[in-house]
N, C-alpha and C positions, 0 to 999 in steps of 0.2 A: 388426755392425762395432764393433770395440773401438778407442777413441781415448784417448790419454793427454795430448794437448796441454793439456787443462784440469785436469790433476792439480794438487792443492794440498797437497803433503806438509807435515807439521808439523815435521819434524826435519831437513830439508835444503832447499836451493833447487833449483828445477826450471824449465826453460824448454825449449820446443820451437819451433824455427824452421827452416823449409825441410826438414822431416823429420829434423832433427838435434836430439836431446835433450841438454841439458847439465845435469849434476848438480854441485852444490857443497855441501860440508858448511858449516854456517853458524855456526861459533863462531870467527871469525878471531882474536879476542882471546886464545884459548887454543890457537891453531894447529890448530883443527878436530878435536877428539877425537871419537871415537865413543862413543855411549851405548847402553844396552839398547834404547831406543826407536828410535834411528837405525839400528842394526843391523837390527832387525825391519822397519822401514819400507823400508829399502833392499832387503832380501831380497824383500819383497812386491812392490816396484816392478819389480825385475828379473824376477820371475816373471810379472808382468802384461805385460811387454814382449814375451813370446812371442806374444801375441795382438794387439798394438798394430799397427794398419794405418796409423798416421800417423807412425811413427818407423822410420827405416832404420838410423841410426847413433847411438851414444851417446858423448858426451864426458864423462869424469869429470874435472872441472877443479879447479884450486886456488882458494883464496879468501883474500884479504888477504896474499898472498905465501907461503902454505904450503898443502900438500896435506892431510895428516892426521897427527896426532901419536899415533895409535893409540887404545887404549881409555882412556877418561877415568879418571884416578887415583881421583877421589872418587865418580864415578857408577857405575863398573864394578869397578875393582880392590878398592876398600874393601869393597863388599858381597860380593864373591866370597870374601873371607877368612872370612866368617861362614857360608857356605853348606854344606849337606851334599852328599854325592856325587851324589845325584839332581838337585839343583839345578845343580850344577856341570856335569854331563853335559848337561843341558838347554841350558845356556848355550853350551857348546863345540859342541854340535850345531847350534845356531842360527847361530853365526858361520860354521861350515862350510857351512851352507845358503845363506849369502850368496854364497860362492864358487860353489857348485853352480848357483845362480840366474844368476850372471853368465855362467858357461860355457854354460848351457842357454837363454839368452834369445833366441838366434837372430839377434842383431844384433852387428856389430862394435863393440867398445868401445875407445875411445882414452883413455888416461890422459895428462893434461897436468899435469906435476908441477913445482911451484915449491917451494923451501925444504924444509921438514921432510916426510919421507915415511917414517914408521917404524912398527914393530909391525904392527898390522892395516892401517895405511895402506900399508905396503910390500906387504902381501898383496893389497890391492885393485889396486895397480899391477901386481903380478905376474899377477893373474887377468885383467887386461885383455888385449885382443888386440894392441894396439900401444901403445908407451910413448914419449912425448916428455918431455923435461925441460930445465931450465935448467942451465948450467954450475955453478951454485951449489947445486943440489939435493942433499940429503943423505938417503940411503936406508939403513935399517938394520932387520934382523930381530932385534929386541933382546929376544926372549922370555927368553933365558938371564939377562939382567940383572935380571929379577924372579923368578929361581928356577924358571923353567919350561923345558920342552924346546923345541927349535927346530922340532919337528914340529907346527906350528899351521896349521890351515885349509888343509892341502894343500901346505905349503911343501916338505916333503921329497920330494914327488912332482913338483911343478911347477918349483921353482927349478933343480934339476939339469938339467932339460931345456932350460932357457933359457941357463944359463951354465956347465954342466958340474958333475960330481959333486964334484970337489975344491974348486972355488971356492964352490959352494953349502955344502959342509960347513964351510968356514972361516967363512963369514958366519953360519951357523946355530949353530955352536958358540960363536963369540966374541961375536956381537951387534954387531960393529964397524960403523962407517959405511962404506958403499960410496960413494966419491966419484963424481961424475957422469961424469968422463972415463973412470974405471975401468969404470963400468957400461956406458958406450957401447962401450968396447973389448971387453968381455966379451959384449956382445950383449943385455944387459938393456934398455938404452935403444935405441930405433930411431934416434933423432937428438937432438941438443942444439940448443936455440935460446935466444937472449937472452930475458929476461923480457918485454921490450917486444913481442916478436913470437911468443911461445910460443902464445898462444891463437889468434892469426891462423893460424899454421901448423897447429894442431890442427883448426881449422874448415876450412881449405883441404883437409886430408887427408880430413876427414869429408865434405866436399862431393864430392870425387872418388869416394869410396865410395858415397855416396848417389846419384850420377849413374850408377853402374854397374849391373850386373845383380843387384839386391838379393836376389832369390830365390836365385840362385846363390851369393851371399855367405853366405847362411844355411847352404847345403849345405857350403860350404868350412869354415865354423866348426864344423859338426857333425863333419866328417871329421877336421879337425885334432885334435879332442878324442877322438873315438872310436878313432882309429887308434893312440893310445898303447898300447892293450891288445890290438892285433892283431899277428899275424905278417905277414910280407910278402905271402904269397899271399892271406890274408884281406883285407889292405888293398887289394891290386890289384883283387880282386873287388868289394869295397865301393865303390871308386871307379868301377869300370865301371858298377855299378848307379846310383850317384849321378849320373854324367855322362849316362847314358841318360835319367834323369829330367829333367835340365836341357835335354837336346836336345828335349824335348817342349814347352818354354816358348816363348812368343811372342818373348821377348827373343833367343833363339837365332835364330829366323827373321828378326827385325828386323836382327840383326847381319849375317846373310848378305846380305839385300837391300841394306843400307847399303854393304857391301863391294863388291858388284857395281856399285852406283851411284857408288862412290868418294866416299861421304859418311860422316860420323861417325854411328855408331848412337845412337839415343835409346832408352835402356832404360826400362822401366816397372815392372819387378819382377814380371811375370806371364809 
């Protein structure tokens, strides 16, 4: 049995309560930038979540009024200028591996975004399954502002699927800020909440997911991501197989008996 409740990461804050893990980047004085070390540790943690039996949902929360200001100018961008191609490719692959780990972790991820959410921070929000924000949240994929392409960490694949090709192209070419109301209208944010209630709403949502059929949630996450690359007939067949697997679970049987008894089902994730 693998458990992560006792995890003590060095480069971000971690808490597990009622099978819900909460992550916070821990440099609020600098609006929570990412460093080489925090990238790597986040990647490794999401990889470990695949096997964690004491975590059903993850909240990637803000800290000190901000979510993430992207790669640290001094700790990341400065050193990158002096790297050779081999070192640069190792870095860009590592950052992409974080997104792959988030997608493959088997747990629903909820981003709860306050304030600044830019660069790689916007990517983390994008790679989450559900996204909540405050009306003041500022999200920008600002890679072009530092002379880079907008195609970072899967943005050109994932963002158009969330908000549409034309809107994604505008944000990735210009690097401009997407306002919170605009992002909600476009479907990037699932909902907007005041700063005072944002985390409560994120926890409430996480609790609803954790109280559901968590094994089946993992199947849903897998299918949502795998079906990007399938034709319709392949997707229908994949879902037939996935649903047949879920029909073998005790949660499915529990739901049936609860329905017959006119009771609320109590799911256990098995």
